[in-house]
PyMOL Python script that loads the backbone (N, CA, C, O; Angstrom):
from pymol import cmd

cmd.read_pdbstr("""\
ATOM      1  N   GLN A   1     -11.010 -11.811  -2.006  1.00  0.00           N
ATOM      2  CA  GLN A   1     -11.866 -10.707  -2.353  1.00  0.00           C
ATOM      3  C   GLN A   1     -11.783 -10.472  -3.848  1.00  0.00           C
ATOM      4  O   GLN A   1     -10.705 -10.553  -4.437  1.00  0.00           O
ATOM      5  N   CYS A   2     -12.908 -10.186  -4.457  1.00  0.00           N
ATOM      6  CA  CYS A   2     -12.944  -9.856  -5.882  1.00  0.00           C
ATOM      7  C   CYS A   2     -12.414  -8.442  -6.091  1.00  0.00           C
ATOM      8  O   CYS A   2     -12.393  -7.647  -5.152  1.00  0.00           O
ATOM      9  N   PRO A   3     -11.984  -8.116  -7.314  1.00  0.00           N
ATOM     10  CA  PRO A   3     -11.531  -6.750  -7.588  1.00  0.00           C
ATOM     11  C   PRO A   3     -12.642  -5.738  -7.341  1.00  0.00           C
ATOM     12  O   PRO A   3     -13.823  -6.064  -7.459  1.00  0.00           O
ATOM     13  N   ILE A   4     -12.266  -4.522  -7.001  1.00  0.00           N
ATOM     14  CA  ILE A   4     -13.223  -3.430  -6.805  1.00  0.00           C
ATOM     15  C   ILE A   4     -13.456  -2.805  -8.170  1.00  0.00           C
ATOM     16  O   ILE A   4     -12.521  -2.291  -8.784  1.00  0.00           O
ATOM     17  N   MET A   5     -14.676  -2.843  -8.644  1.00  0.00           N
ATOM     18  CA  MET A   5     -15.010  -2.393  -9.995  1.00  0.00           C
ATOM     19  C   MET A   5     -14.915  -0.869 -10.110  1.00  0.00           C
ATOM     20  O   MET A   5     -15.116  -0.166  -9.120  1.00  0.00           O
ATOM     21  N   PRO A   6     -14.608  -0.346 -11.318  1.00  0.00           N
ATOM     22  CA  PRO A   6     -14.541   1.101 -11.524  1.00  0.00           C
ATOM     23  C   PRO A   6     -15.851   1.778 -11.116  1.00  0.00           C
ATOM     24  O   PRO A   6     -16.938   1.256 -11.362  1.00  0.00           O
ATOM     25  N   GLY A   7     -15.728   2.928 -10.501  1.00  0.00           N
ATOM     26  CA  GLY A   7     -16.898   3.692 -10.083  1.00  0.00           C
ATOM     27  C   GLY A   7     -17.509   3.227  -8.774  1.00  0.00           C
ATOM     28  O   GLY A   7     -18.515   3.780  -8.330  1.00  0.00           O
ATOM     29  N   THR A   8     -16.911   2.210  -8.147  1.00  0.00           N
ATOM     30  CA  THR A   8     -17.417   1.718  -6.867  1.00  0.00           C
ATOM     31  C   THR A   8     -16.334   1.900  -5.806  1.00  0.00           C
ATOM     32  O   THR A   8     -15.232   2.358  -6.109  1.00  0.00           O
ATOM     33  N   ASN A   9     -16.647   1.543  -4.579  1.00  0.00           N
ATOM     34  CA  ASN A   9     -15.645   1.631  -3.527  1.00  0.00           C
ATOM     35  C   ASN A   9     -15.820   0.478  -2.562  1.00  0.00           C
ATOM     36  O   ASN A   9     -16.815  -0.245  -2.602  1.00  0.00           O
ATOM     37  N   PHE A  10     -14.850   0.322  -1.709  1.00  0.00           N
ATOM     38  CA  PHE A  10     -14.863  -0.731  -0.709  1.00  0.00           C
ATOM     39  C   PHE A  10     -14.122  -0.198   0.505  1.00  0.00           C
ATOM     40  O   PHE A  10     -13.012   0.318   0.375  1.00  0.00           O
ATOM     41  N   THR A  11     -14.711  -0.315   1.662  1.00  0.00           N
ATOM     42  CA  THR A  11     -14.079   0.159   2.886  1.00  0.00           C
ATOM     43  C   THR A  11     -13.570  -1.036   3.677  1.00  0.00           C
ATOM     44  O   THR A  11     -14.328  -1.952   3.997  1.00  0.00           O
ATOM     45  N   TYR A  12     -12.291  -1.015   3.985  1.00  0.00           N
ATOM     46  CA  TYR A  12     -11.697  -2.059   4.799  1.00  0.00           C
ATOM     47  C   TYR A  12     -11.785  -1.645   6.266  1.00  0.00           C
ATOM     48  O   TYR A  12     -11.468  -0.507   6.612  1.00  0.00           O
ATOM     49  N   ALA A  13     -12.201  -2.538   7.100  1.00  0.00           N
ATOM     50  CA  ALA A  13     -12.210  -2.297   8.541  1.00  0.00           C
ATOM     51  C   ALA A  13     -11.148  -3.197   9.151  1.00  0.00           C
ATOM     52  O   ALA A  13     -11.242  -4.423   9.089  1.00  0.00           O
ATOM     53  N   ILE A  14     -10.147  -2.579   9.736  1.00  0.00           N
ATOM     54  CA  ILE A  14      -9.081  -3.351  10.356  1.00  0.00           C
ATOM     55  C   ILE A  14      -8.975  -2.952  11.822  1.00  0.00           C
ATOM     56  O   ILE A  14      -9.255  -1.809  12.183  1.00  0.00           O
ATOM     57  N   LYS A  15      -8.576  -3.884  12.650  1.00  0.00           N
ATOM     58  CA  LYS A  15      -8.396  -3.614  14.069  1.00  0.00           C
ATOM     59  C   LYS A  15      -6.907  -3.463  14.335  1.00  0.00           C
ATOM     60  O   LYS A  15      -6.119  -4.367  14.058  1.00  0.00           O
ATOM     61  N   VAL A  16      -6.534  -2.319  14.870  1.00  0.00           N
ATOM     62  CA  VAL A  16      -5.142  -2.061  15.223  1.00  0.00           C
ATOM     63  C   VAL A  16      -5.097  -1.847  16.724  1.00  0.00           C
ATOM     64  O   VAL A  16      -5.692  -0.901  17.241  1.00  0.00           O
ATOM     65  N   ASP A  17      -4.400  -2.713  17.414  1.00  0.00           N
ATOM     66  CA  ASP A  17      -4.315  -2.590  18.866  1.00  0.00           C
ATOM     67  C   ASP A  17      -3.229  -1.587  19.260  1.00  0.00           C
ATOM     68  O   ASP A  17      -3.527  -0.421  19.518  1.00  0.00           O
ATOM     69  N   THR A  18      -2.004  -2.022  19.306  1.00  0.00           N
ATOM     70  CA  THR A  18      -0.911  -1.142  19.743  1.00  0.00           C
ATOM     71  C   THR A  18       0.199  -1.064  18.704  1.00  0.00           C
ATOM     72  O   THR A  18       1.309  -0.641  19.024  1.00  0.00           O
ATOM     73  N   ASN A  19      -0.075  -1.457  17.484  1.00  0.00           N
ATOM     74  CA  ASN A  19       0.974  -1.510  16.465  1.00  0.00           C
ATOM     75  C   ASN A  19       0.979  -0.276  15.579  1.00  0.00           C
ATOM     76  O   ASN A  19       0.793  -0.381  14.367  1.00  0.00           O
ATOM     77  N   ALA A  20       1.188   0.886  16.171  1.00  0.00           N
ATOM     78  CA  ALA A  20       1.305   2.097  15.372  1.00  0.00           C
ATOM     79  C   ALA A  20       2.572   2.004  14.535  1.00  0.00           C
ATOM     80  O   ALA A  20       3.543   1.364  14.938  1.00  0.00           O
ATOM     81  N   GLY A  21       2.562   2.642  13.372  1.00  0.00           N
ATOM     82  CA  GLY A  21       3.743   2.625  12.518  1.00  0.00           C
ATOM     83  C   GLY A  21       3.370   2.702  11.058  1.00  0.00           C
ATOM     84  O   GLY A  21       2.214   2.957  10.721  1.00  0.00           O
ATOM     85  N   THR A  22       4.327   2.487  10.198  1.00  0.00           N
ATOM     86  CA  THR A  22       4.114   2.550   8.761  1.00  0.00           C
ATOM     87  C   THR A  22       4.120   1.134   8.201  1.00  0.00           C
ATOM     88  O   THR A  22       5.046   0.358   8.435  1.00  0.00           O
ATOM     89  N   TYR A  23       3.082   0.821   7.468  1.00  0.00           N
ATOM     90  CA  TYR A  23       2.914  -0.487   6.857  1.00  0.00           C
ATOM     91  C   TYR A  23       2.861  -0.318   5.340  1.00  0.00           C
ATOM     92  O   TYR A  23       2.968   0.799   4.833  1.00  0.00           O
ATOM     93  N   PHE A  24       2.698  -1.403   4.635  1.00  0.00           N
ATOM     94  CA  PHE A  24       2.737  -1.417   3.175  1.00  0.00           C
ATOM     95  C   PHE A  24       1.492  -2.136   2.673  1.00  0.00           C
ATOM     96  O   PHE A  24       1.170  -3.225   3.149  1.00  0.00           O
ATOM     97  N   TRP A  25       0.793  -1.539   1.722  1.00  0.00           N
ATOM     98  CA  TRP A  25      -0.345  -2.222   1.102  1.00  0.00           C
ATOM     99  C   TRP A  25      -0.034  -2.429  -0.374  1.00  0.00           C
ATOM    100  O   TRP A  25       0.713  -1.653  -0.969  1.00  0.00           O
ATOM    101  N   HIS A  26      -0.607  -3.475  -0.966  1.00  0.00           N
ATOM    102  CA  HIS A  26      -0.457  -3.735  -2.395  1.00  0.00           C
ATOM    103  C   HIS A  26      -1.615  -4.598  -2.866  1.00  0.00           C
ATOM    104  O   HIS A  26      -2.332  -5.192  -2.060  1.00  0.00           O
ATOM    105  N   ASP A  27      -1.786  -4.658  -4.157  1.00  0.00           N
ATOM    106  CA  ASP A  27      -2.917  -5.408  -4.713  1.00  0.00           C
ATOM    107  C   ASP A  27      -2.621  -6.905  -4.777  1.00  0.00           C
ATOM    108  O   ASP A  27      -1.471  -7.333  -4.677  1.00  0.00           O
ATOM    109  N   HIS A  28      -3.666  -7.673  -4.943  1.00  0.00           N
ATOM    110  CA  HIS A  28      -3.539  -9.120  -5.142  1.00  0.00           C
ATOM    111  C   HIS A  28      -4.322  -9.534  -6.374  1.00  0.00           C
ATOM    112  O   HIS A  28      -4.789 -10.670  -6.454  1.00  0.00           O
ATOM    113  N   SER A  29      -4.471  -8.646  -7.324  1.00  0.00           N
ATOM    114  CA  SER A  29      -5.200  -8.929  -8.550  1.00  0.00           C
ATOM    115  C   SER A  29      -4.229  -8.801  -9.717  1.00  0.00           C
ATOM    116  O   SER A  29      -3.722  -7.714  -9.994  1.00  0.00           O
ATOM    117  N   PHE A  30      -3.976  -9.899 -10.392  1.00  0.00           N
ATOM    118  CA  PHE A  30      -3.037  -9.966 -11.499  1.00  0.00           C
ATOM    119  C   PHE A  30      -1.662  -9.523 -11.007  1.00  0.00           C
ATOM    120  O   PHE A  30      -1.186 -10.028  -9.991  1.00  0.00           O
ATOM    121  N   ALA A  31      -1.025  -8.605 -11.694  1.00  0.00           N
ATOM    122  CA  ALA A  31       0.323  -8.169 -11.316  1.00  0.00           C
ATOM    123  C   ALA A  31       0.397  -6.646 -11.264  1.00  0.00           C
ATOM    124  O   ALA A  31       1.406  -6.054 -11.650  1.00  0.00           O
ATOM    125  N   PHE A  32      -0.663  -6.023 -10.792  1.00  0.00           N
ATOM    126  CA  PHE A  32      -0.712  -4.568 -10.807  1.00  0.00           C
ATOM    127  C   PHE A  32       0.271  -3.921  -9.841  1.00  0.00           C
ATOM    128  O   PHE A  32       0.534  -2.723  -9.948  1.00  0.00           O
ATOM    129  N   LYS A  33       0.820  -4.685  -8.900  1.00  0.00           N
ATOM    130  CA  LYS A  33       1.855  -4.132  -8.033  1.00  0.00           C
ATOM    131  C   LYS A  33       3.025  -3.641  -8.878  1.00  0.00           C
ATOM    132  O   LYS A  33       3.636  -2.619  -8.566  1.00  0.00           O
ATOM    133  N   ALA A  34       3.336  -4.372  -9.948  1.00  0.00           N
ATOM    134  CA  ALA A  34       4.425  -3.967 -10.838  1.00  0.00           C
ATOM    135  C   ALA A  34       4.101  -2.665 -11.569  1.00  0.00           C
ATOM    136  O   ALA A  34       5.004  -1.950 -12.002  1.00  0.00           O
ATOM    137  N   ASP A  35       2.798  -2.358 -11.707  1.00  0.00           N
ATOM    138  CA  ASP A  35       2.378  -1.110 -12.350  1.00  0.00           C
ATOM    139  C   ASP A  35       2.208   0.024 -11.347  1.00  0.00           C
ATOM    140  O   ASP A  35       1.804   1.122 -11.730  1.00  0.00           O
ATOM    141  N   GLY A  36       2.506  -0.214 -10.079  1.00  0.00           N
ATOM    142  CA  GLY A  36       2.477   0.848  -9.081  1.00  0.00           C
ATOM    143  C   GLY A  36       1.283   0.853  -8.157  1.00  0.00           C
ATOM    144  O   GLY A  36       1.097   1.822  -7.421  1.00  0.00           O
ATOM    145  N   LEU A  37       0.459  -0.190  -8.158  1.00  0.00           N
ATOM    146  CA  LEU A  37      -0.708  -0.231  -7.274  1.00  0.00           C
ATOM    147  C   LEU A  37      -0.270  -0.720  -5.895  1.00  0.00           C
ATOM    148  O   LEU A  37      -0.458  -1.884  -5.541  1.00  0.00           O
ATOM    149  N   GLN A  38       0.318   0.200  -5.125  1.00  0.00           N
ATOM    150  CA  GLN A  38       0.877  -0.091  -3.812  1.00  0.00           C
ATOM    151  C   GLN A  38       1.146   1.229  -3.113  1.00  0.00           C
ATOM    152  O   GLN A  38       1.167   2.277  -3.758  1.00  0.00           O
ATOM    153  N   GLY A  39       1.347   1.193  -1.830  1.00  0.00           N
ATOM    154  CA  GLY A  39       1.647   2.424  -1.119  1.00  0.00           C
ATOM    155  C   GLY A  39       1.777   2.222   0.371  1.00  0.00           C
ATOM    156  O   GLY A  39       1.581   1.117   0.877  1.00  0.00           O
ATOM    157  N   PRO A  40       2.114   3.308   1.087  1.00  0.00           N
ATOM    158  CA  PRO A  40       2.245   3.211   2.538  1.00  0.00           C
ATOM    159  C   PRO A  40       0.883   3.332   3.213  1.00  0.00           C
ATOM    160  O   PRO A  40      -0.020   3.996   2.705  1.00  0.00           O
ATOM    161  N   LEU A  41       0.753   2.689   4.352  1.00  0.00           N
ATOM    162  CA  LEU A  41      -0.433   2.791   5.196  1.00  0.00           C
ATOM    163  C   LEU A  41       0.081   3.182   6.576  1.00  0.00           C
ATOM    164  O   LEU A  41       0.767   2.402   7.236  1.00  0.00           O
ATOM    165  N   ILE A  42      -0.253   4.392   7.006  1.00  0.00           N
ATOM    166  CA  ILE A  42       0.304   4.929   8.238  1.00  0.00           C
ATOM    167  C   ILE A  42      -0.738   4.824   9.344  1.00  0.00           C
ATOM    168  O   ILE A  42      -1.826   5.390   9.239  1.00  0.00           O
ATOM    169  N   ILE A  43      -0.399   4.098  10.401  1.00  0.00           N
ATOM    170  CA  ILE A  43      -1.259   3.948  11.568  1.00  0.00           C
ATOM    171  C   ILE A  43      -0.701   4.854  12.666  1.00  0.00           C
ATOM    172  O   ILE A  43       0.393   4.623  13.182  1.00  0.00           O
ATOM    173  N   MET A  44      -1.464   5.878  13.009  1.00  0.00           N
ATOM    174  CA  MET A  44      -1.023   6.819  14.031  1.00  0.00           C
ATOM    175  C   MET A  44      -1.299   6.237  15.419  1.00  0.00           C
ATOM    176  O   MET A  44      -2.248   5.472  15.592  1.00  0.00           O
ATOM    177  N   PRO A  45      -0.476   6.595  16.408  1.00  0.00           N
ATOM    178  CA  PRO A  45      -0.741   6.112  17.766  1.00  0.00           C
ATOM    179  C   PRO A  45      -2.016   6.736  18.317  1.00  0.00           C
ATOM    180  O   PRO A  45      -2.452   7.794  17.863  1.00  0.00           O
ATOM    181  N   ALA A  46      -2.601   6.073  19.291  1.00  0.00           N
ATOM    182  CA  ALA A  46      -3.803   6.608  19.931  1.00  0.00           C
ATOM    183  C   ALA A  46      -3.487   7.970  20.554  1.00  0.00           C
ATOM    184  O   ALA A  46      -2.345   8.244  20.924  1.00  0.00           O
ATOM    185  N   GLU A  47      -4.507   8.814  20.664  1.00  0.00           N
ATOM    186  CA  GLU A  47      -4.292  10.167  21.199  1.00  0.00           C
ATOM    187  C   GLU A  47      -3.747  10.153  22.616  1.00  0.00           C
ATOM    188  O   GLU A  47      -2.997  11.053  22.993  1.00  0.00           O
ATOM    189  N   ASP A  48      -4.105   9.161  23.401  1.00  0.00           N
ATOM    190  CA  ASP A  48      -3.625   9.111  24.778  1.00  0.00           C
ATOM    191  C   ASP A  48      -2.305   8.349  24.907  1.00  0.00           C
ATOM    192  O   ASP A  48      -1.836   8.124  26.022  1.00  0.00           O
ATOM    193  N   ASP A  49      -1.703   7.951  23.795  1.00  0.00           N
ATOM    194  CA  ASP A  49      -0.435   7.227  23.792  1.00  0.00           C
ATOM    195  C   ASP A  49       0.659   8.187  23.325  1.00  0.00           C
ATOM    196  O   ASP A  49       0.700   8.514  22.139  1.00  0.00           O
ATOM    197  N   PRO A  50       1.537   8.646  24.199  1.00  0.00           N
ATOM    198  CA  PRO A  50       2.545   9.642  23.800  1.00  0.00           C
ATOM    199  C   PRO A  50       3.560   9.067  22.810  1.00  0.00           C
ATOM    200  O   PRO A  50       3.885   7.881  22.843  1.00  0.00           O
ATOM    201  N   GLU A  51       4.048   9.939  21.934  1.00  0.00           N
ATOM    202  CA  GLU A  51       5.105   9.558  21.002  1.00  0.00           C
ATOM    203  C   GLU A  51       6.380   9.256  21.800  1.00  0.00           C
ATOM    204  O   GLU A  51       6.633   9.905  22.815  1.00  0.00           O
ATOM    205  N   PRO A  52       7.188   8.281  21.356  1.00  0.00           N
ATOM    206  CA  PRO A  52       8.415   7.957  22.098  1.00  0.00           C
ATOM    207  C   PRO A  52       9.509   9.010  21.937  1.00  0.00           C
ATOM    208  O   PRO A  52      10.486   8.997  22.686  1.00  0.00           O
ATOM    209  N   PHE A  53       9.363   9.925  20.968  1.00  0.00           N
ATOM    210  CA  PHE A  53      10.352  10.970  20.754  1.00  0.00           C
ATOM    211  C   PHE A  53       9.659  12.159  20.097  1.00  0.00           C
ATOM    212  O   PHE A  53       8.550  12.033  19.580  1.00  0.00           O
ATOM    213  N   GLU A  54      10.323  13.317  20.123  1.00  0.00           N
ATOM    214  CA  GLU A  54       9.761  14.528  19.529  1.00  0.00           C
ATOM    215  C   GLU A  54      10.400  14.786  18.169  1.00  0.00           C
ATOM    216  O   GLU A  54      11.567  14.460  17.948  1.00  0.00           O
ATOM    217  N   TYR A  55       9.624  15.374  17.263  1.00  0.00           N
ATOM    218  CA  TYR A  55      10.142  15.727  15.948  1.00  0.00           C
ATOM    219  C   TYR A  55       9.332  16.906  15.416  1.00  0.00           C
ATOM    220  O   TYR A  55       8.196  17.129  15.836  1.00  0.00           O
ATOM    221  N   ASP A  56       9.927  17.662  14.485  1.00  0.00           N
ATOM    222  CA  ASP A  56       9.276  18.853  13.940  1.00  0.00           C
ATOM    223  C   ASP A  56       8.303  18.529  12.823  1.00  0.00           C
ATOM    224  O   ASP A  56       7.237  19.137  12.727  1.00  0.00           O
ATOM    225  N   GLU A  57       8.663  17.574  11.978  1.00  0.00           N
ATOM    226  CA  GLU A  57       7.791  17.207  10.875  1.00  0.00           C
ATOM    227  C   GLU A  57       8.064  15.764  10.471  1.00  0.00           C
ATOM    228  O   GLU A  57       9.046  15.155  10.897  1.00  0.00           O
ATOM    229  N   GLU A  58       7.182  15.238   9.648  1.00  0.00           N
ATOM    230  CA  GLU A  58       7.286  13.841   9.258  1.00  0.00           C
ATOM    231  C   GLU A  58       7.157  13.741   7.744  1.00  0.00           C
ATOM    232  O   GLU A  58       6.342  14.433   7.135  1.00  0.00           O
ATOM    233  N   HIS A  59       7.967  12.873   7.142  1.00  0.00           N
ATOM    234  CA  HIS A  59       7.918  12.636   5.698  1.00  0.00           C
ATOM    235  C   HIS A  59       7.856  11.137   5.461  1.00  0.00           C
ATOM    236  O   HIS A  59       8.472  10.355   6.185  1.00  0.00           O
ATOM    237  N   VAL A  60       7.113  10.750   4.449  1.00  0.00           N
ATOM    238  CA  VAL A  60       7.064   9.344   4.050  1.00  0.00           C
ATOM    239  C   VAL A  60       7.740   9.247   2.690  1.00  0.00           C
ATOM    240  O   VAL A  60       7.333   9.915   1.739  1.00  0.00           O
ATOM    241  N   LEU A  61       8.754   8.429   2.600  1.00  0.00           N
ATOM    242  CA  LEU A  61       9.457   8.177   1.351  1.00  0.00           C
ATOM    243  C   LEU A  61       9.174   6.733   0.967  1.00  0.00           C
ATOM    244  O   LEU A  61       9.608   5.802   1.645  1.00  0.00           O
ATOM    245  N   PHE A  62       8.444   6.557  -0.123  1.00  0.00           N
ATOM    246  CA  PHE A  62       8.062   5.216  -0.557  1.00  0.00           C
ATOM    247  C   PHE A  62       8.796   4.922  -1.860  1.00  0.00           C
ATOM    248  O   PHE A  62       8.575   5.592  -2.869  1.00  0.00           O
ATOM    249  N   ILE A  63       9.662   3.926  -1.836  1.00  0.00           N
ATOM    250  CA  ILE A  63      10.484   3.587  -2.997  1.00  0.00           C
ATOM    251  C   ILE A  63      10.078   2.214  -3.510  1.00  0.00           C
ATOM    252  O   ILE A  63       9.826   1.295  -2.732  1.00  0.00           O
ATOM    253  N   SER A  64      10.020   2.090  -4.818  1.00  0.00           N
ATOM    254  CA  SER A  64       9.582   0.837  -5.422  1.00  0.00           C
ATOM    255  C   SER A  64      10.304   0.645  -6.753  1.00  0.00           C
ATOM    256  O   SER A  64      10.834   1.592  -7.333  1.00  0.00           O
ATOM    257  N   ASP A  65      10.311  -0.588  -7.217  1.00  0.00           N
ATOM    258  CA  ASP A  65      10.824  -0.854  -8.563  1.00  0.00           C
ATOM    259  C   ASP A  65       9.884  -0.236  -9.578  1.00  0.00           C
ATOM    260  O   ASP A  65       8.688  -0.106  -9.319  1.00  0.00           O
ATOM    261  N   TRP A  66      10.413   0.149 -10.734  1.00  0.00           N
ATOM    262  CA  TRP A  66       9.587   0.698 -11.807  1.00  0.00           C
ATOM    263  C   TRP A  66       9.870  -0.081 -13.080  1.00  0.00           C
ATOM    264  O   TRP A  66      11.020  -0.196 -13.504  1.00  0.00           O
ATOM    265  N   TYR A  67       8.835  -0.606 -13.679  1.00  0.00           N
ATOM    266  CA  TYR A  67       8.959  -1.324 -14.940  1.00  0.00           C
ATOM    267  C   TYR A  67       8.429  -0.428 -16.051  1.00  0.00           C
ATOM    268  O   TYR A  67       7.329   0.111 -15.934  1.00  0.00           O
ATOM    269  N   HIS A  68       9.185  -0.263 -17.117  1.00  0.00           N
ATOM    270  CA  HIS A  68       8.744   0.576 -18.227  1.00  0.00           C
ATOM    271  C   HIS A  68       7.722  -0.141 -19.096  1.00  0.00           C
ATOM    272  O   HIS A  68       7.031   0.492 -19.895  1.00  0.00           O
ATOM    273  N   THR A  69       7.623  -1.440 -18.948  1.00  0.00           N
ATOM    274  CA  THR A  69       6.655  -2.240 -19.698  1.00  0.00           C
ATOM    275  C   THR A  69       5.513  -2.618 -18.750  1.00  0.00           C
ATOM    276  O   THR A  69       5.766  -3.092 -17.643  1.00  0.00           O
ATOM    277  N   PRO A  70       4.250  -2.412 -19.174  1.00  0.00           N
ATOM    278  CA  PRO A  70       3.118  -2.765 -18.304  1.00  0.00           C
ATOM    279  C   PRO A  70       3.118  -4.244 -17.923  1.00  0.00           C
ATOM    280  O   PRO A  70       3.620  -5.088 -18.666  1.00  0.00           O
ATOM    281  N   ALA A  71       2.551  -4.544 -16.760  1.00  0.00           N
ATOM    282  CA  ALA A  71       2.561  -5.904 -16.226  1.00  0.00           C
ATOM    283  C   ALA A  71       1.899  -6.909 -17.166  1.00  0.00           C
ATOM    284  O   ALA A  71       2.365  -8.043 -17.277  1.00  0.00           O
ATOM    285  N   ASN A  72       0.821  -6.513 -17.843  1.00  0.00           N
ATOM    286  CA  ASN A  72       0.159  -7.478 -18.732  1.00  0.00           C
ATOM    287  C   ASN A  72       1.054  -7.872 -19.906  1.00  0.00           C
ATOM    288  O   ASN A  72       1.001  -9.016 -20.357  1.00  0.00           O
ATOM    289  N   VAL A  73       1.868  -6.955 -20.407  1.00  0.00           N
ATOM    290  CA  VAL A  73       2.798  -7.269 -21.502  1.00  0.00           C
ATOM    291  C   VAL A  73       3.921  -8.169 -20.975  1.00  0.00           C
ATOM    292  O   VAL A  73       4.318  -9.121 -21.646  1.00  0.00           O
ATOM    293  N   LEU A  74       4.433  -7.869 -19.774  1.00  0.00           N
ATOM    294  CA  LEU A  74       5.454  -8.729 -19.183  1.00  0.00           C
ATOM    295  C   LEU A  74       4.930 -10.144 -18.970  1.00  0.00           C
ATOM    296  O   LEU A  74       5.644 -11.114 -19.224  1.00  0.00           O
ATOM    297  N   ALA A  75       3.686 -10.270 -18.504  1.00  0.00           N
ATOM    298  CA  ALA A  75       3.104 -11.595 -18.273  1.00  0.00           C
ATOM    299  C   ALA A  75       2.962 -12.372 -19.582  1.00  0.00           C
ATOM    300  O   ALA A  75       3.202 -13.578 -19.614  1.00  0.00           O
ATOM    301  N   MET A  76       2.570 -11.686 -20.662  1.00  0.00           N
ATOM    302  CA  MET A  76       2.441 -12.374 -21.955  1.00  0.00           C
ATOM    303  C   MET A  76       3.804 -12.875 -22.412  1.00  0.00           C
ATOM    304  O   MET A  76       3.910 -13.977 -22.950  1.00  0.00           O
ATOM    305  N   ARG A  77       4.836 -12.084 -22.207  1.00  0.00           N
ATOM    306  CA  ARG A  77       6.185 -12.519 -22.609  1.00  0.00           C
ATOM    307  C   ARG A  77       6.637 -13.724 -21.816  1.00  0.00           C
ATOM    308  O   ARG A  77       7.301 -14.608 -22.357  1.00  0.00           O
ATOM    309  N   LEU A  78       6.285 -13.774 -20.531  1.00  0.00           N
ATOM    310  CA  LEU A  78       6.694 -14.910 -19.687  1.00  0.00           C
ATOM    311  C   LEU A  78       5.941 -16.195 -20.035  1.00  0.00           C
ATOM    312  O   LEU A  78       6.448 -17.294 -19.813  1.00  0.00           O
ATOM    313  N   SER A  79       4.743 -16.055 -20.576  1.00  0.00           N
ATOM    314  CA  SER A  79       3.927 -17.247 -20.862  1.00  0.00           C
ATOM    315  C   SER A  79       4.247 -17.874 -22.217  1.00  0.00           C
ATOM    316  O   SER A  79       3.644 -18.884 -22.580  1.00  0.00           O
ATOM    317  N   ARG A  80       5.170 -17.304 -22.958  1.00  0.00           N
ATOM    318  CA  ARG A  80       5.524 -17.870 -24.265  1.00  0.00           C
ATOM    319  C   ARG A  80       6.253 -19.169 -24.128  1.00  0.00           C
ATOM    320  O   ARG A  80       6.623 -19.778 -25.132  1.00  0.00           O
TER     321      ARG A  80
END
""", "prot")
cmd.dss("prot")
cmd.show_as("cartoon", "prot")
cmd.util.cbc("prot")
cmd.orient("prot")
């Protein structure tokens, strides 16, 4: 897939059968994952599928490496 240009959008249609849970998305264009273009993708269970346990609230904690130098500068240094 080509990059999504500024000011435009793209809708992904995915089929999820019974795999509810938390997944991870990230880019595949250059090295923008290193700049933070990534995140959690939460698939909720179907309404008629009961949760396996009870809980009061839910939190998503997403941890990633952080580079103080932008990915394009790191790539230029590696190509020397």
